[in-house]
C-alpha positions in Angstrom: 45.2 27.7 97.8 45.6 29.8 95.5 42.6 31.6 94.8 43.8 31.6 91.0 42.8 30.6 88.2 44.2 31.1 84.9 42.3 30.4 82.0 43.2 30.0 78.3 41.5 31.0 74.8 42.1 29.2 71.9 40.8 29.5 68.3 38.1 27.5 68.9 34.6 29.7 68.0 33.2 30.3 71.4 34.9 33.8 72.1 31.5 34.7 74.4 32.0 31.8 76.7 35.4 33.0 78.2 34.4 36.3 78.0 31.4 35.4 80.4 33.5 33.3 82.0 36.9 35.4 83.5 34.2 38.8 84.2 31.8 35.7 86.3 35.6 34.3 88.3 36.4 38.2 88.5 33.4 39.5 89.7 33.7 36.6 92.7 37.3 37.7 93.3 39.1 35.2 91.6 42.8 36.5 90.2 42.2 35.6 86.4 46.0 34.7 84.4 45.2 34.8 80.8 46.6 32.7 78.4 45.6 33.9 73.9 47.1 32.0 71.2 46.8 34.1 68.1 44.0 31.9 66.9 41.6 32.7 69.8 42.7 36.7 69.8 41.7 36.3 66.1 38.2 34.6 66.8 38.0 37.6 69.5 38.0 40.4 66.7 36.2 38.3 65.2 33.1 37.5 66.9 33.2 40.5 70.2 33.2 44.7 69.5 36.8 44.2 71.4 39.6 44.8 69.7 43.0 43.4 71.4 46.2 44.2 70.3 49.1 41.9 69.0 51.1 42.2 71.9 50.0 41.3 75.8 50.5 44.9 77.4 48.1 46.4 74.6 45.9 43.2 75.4 45.7 43.6 78.9 45.0 47.0 78.9 42.0 46.7 76.7 40.7 43.4 79.2 41.2 45.1 82.5 39.5 47.7 80.8 37.3 45.7 79.7 35.9 43.8 82.5 36.3 47.4 84.6 38.8 45.9 87.3 41.2 47.2 89.4 45.0 45.5 87.1 46.2 43.0 89.7 43.4 40.6 89.4 43.9 40.2 85.8 47.0 39.5 84.2 47.8 38.2 80.4 50.7 36.0 79.6 52.4 35.7 75.8 52.5 32.2 74.1 55.6 32.0 74.4 55.9 34.0 78.1 57.3 31.1 79.4 59.0 33.8 83.0 55.0 32.9 84.2 53.7 31.7 86.8 51.3 28.6 85.1 54.6 27.4 83.6 56.1 26.0 86.8 54.6 23.6 89.4 56.0 25.6 92.0 53.8 28.5 91.3 50.8 26.6 90.0 47.1 28.2 90.3 44.3 26.5 91.2 42.9 25.0 88.7 42.6 26.4 85.0 40.7 25.8 82.1 40.7 26.0 78.4 38.2 27.8 77.6 36.9 27.4 74.0 39.8 24.5 73.3 40.7 23.6 70.3 41.0 19.5 69.2 44.6 20.8 68.1 45.4 22.2 72.1 43.0 18.5 73.1 45.6 16.6 71.4 49.0 19.1 72.5 47.5 18.2 75.9 46.4 14.9 75.5 50.7 14.2 74.5 52.2 16.0 76.5 53.4 18.7 73.9 54.7 21.6 75.6 55.1 23.9 72.2 53.2 27.3 74.2 52.7 28.4 77.7 48.8 27.0 77.2 50.6 23.7 76.3 52.5 24.1 78.8 50.2 25.4 82.3 47.9 22.6 81.5 50.8 20.3 81.8 51.6 21.9 85.5 48.1 21.1 86.5 48.0 17.5 85.4 51.2 16.9 87.4 50.5 19.4 89.7 46.8 17.3 90.5 45.1 21.0 90.0 41.5 20.6 88.3 41.7 21.0 84.8 38.2 22.0 82.8 38.7 21.7 78.2 35.0 23.4 76.9 36.0 21.8 73.4 33.1 23.3 70.7 33.4 21.5 67.9 31.4 19.6 66.4 31.2 16.4 65.5 33.8 14.8 66.4 36.6 12.0 65.1 37.4 8.9 66.2 40.7 10.5 67.3 39.2 13.5 69.2 37.1 10.8 71.4 40.7 8.8 72.2 42.5 12.4 73.3 39.5 12.9 75.8 39.0 9.5 76.8 42.9 9.9 77.8 42.5 13.3 79.3 39.3 12.0 81.3 40.8 9.1 83.2 44.5 11.6 83.8 41.7 13.1 85.4 41.0 16.1 83.1 37.3 17.7 82.9 36.1 17.3 79.3 32.7 20.2 79.6 32.0 21.0 76.0 29.8 23.8 74.8 26.5 22.0 74.7 23.8 24.0 76.8 20.9 22.7 78.0 17.1 24.1 77.1 15.1 22.9 79.8 15.0 25.8 81.7 13.7 27.9 78.4 16.2 30.5 77.2 15.2 33.5 75.5 18.3 34.9 73.8 22.0 34.3 73.1 23.8 35.0 76.9 21.3 32.7 78.5 22.5 30.1 77.0 25.9 31.1 76.6 25.1 31.3 81.4 23.9 27.5 80.9 27.8 26.2 80.5 29.7 29.0 82.4 27.9 28.1 85.6 28.7 24.7 84.9 32.4 25.8 84.3 32.1 27.8 87.5 30.5 24.8 89.2 33.3 22.7 89.1 35.8 25.3 90.2 33.8 25.8 93.2 33.0 29.3 92.4 29.8 30.7 93.8 27.4 32.5 91.4 23.4 33.3 90.3 23.9 32.5 86.6 21.2 30.3 86.0 18.9 28.3 88.2 19.2 25.0 89.6 17.1 21.6 89.0 14.4 21.9 90.9 14.1 25.4 91.8 11.4 27.0 91.3 11.4 29.5 87.8 
C-alpha cells in the first residue's frame, strides 16, 4: 500500500487545520499530494501568514519551504491538472482527506460531480475503496447538507466535523486545532503525539 495521502483544501474557514494536518503527515514520513481550490487559496492567504501565489509551482515552492520538507514529499496539483496521479484508479493514494471541506464540495462528492481534480480524486478514493475523510467546518447544517452526509456515510466516507473537545482543558487555539487533527490522523492510522488520549494520565 502506498504511503501517500491526498489532502484537499477547500474554501471553508479553518485553513489552520489543513496546514497542521499536512505538517504532521510529513513529520510521520508520509508523502502528501495536495490540492487547493481557488477559494481554499484565498482562505489560506486571509487566515494565515502564508501568501500563496496563484500558480501551483509557486505554491509548491512556498509550502515546501514553509514545512521544511524534501521537495519530493509534497506535491501540489492544480484543479484542472488531470494527469495528476490522484485522478486515476491506477495510481490512487492510500487515503484522502478534504480539510476543511465546504458544503459545496460535500455536495459535489455526494453526487459524483467531477468538474475539478478535488472532486475527481474523491471519486477515485470512493470507487477504489480507499479511506475518504471530510472535515466539515460549517454550522448550522441544512437538510440538504445532512442528506449529503448520510449518503456519503452509507458509501463508507468518514464525516469528521471540526468540532474540538474541551475535556482536556485546552489552553490555546493550537490545542483545539490539534484535537481535531489528531482525530483525522487516528482514522488514517498515522501515529502522532498531538494530544493525550482519554484515560491517560494528564
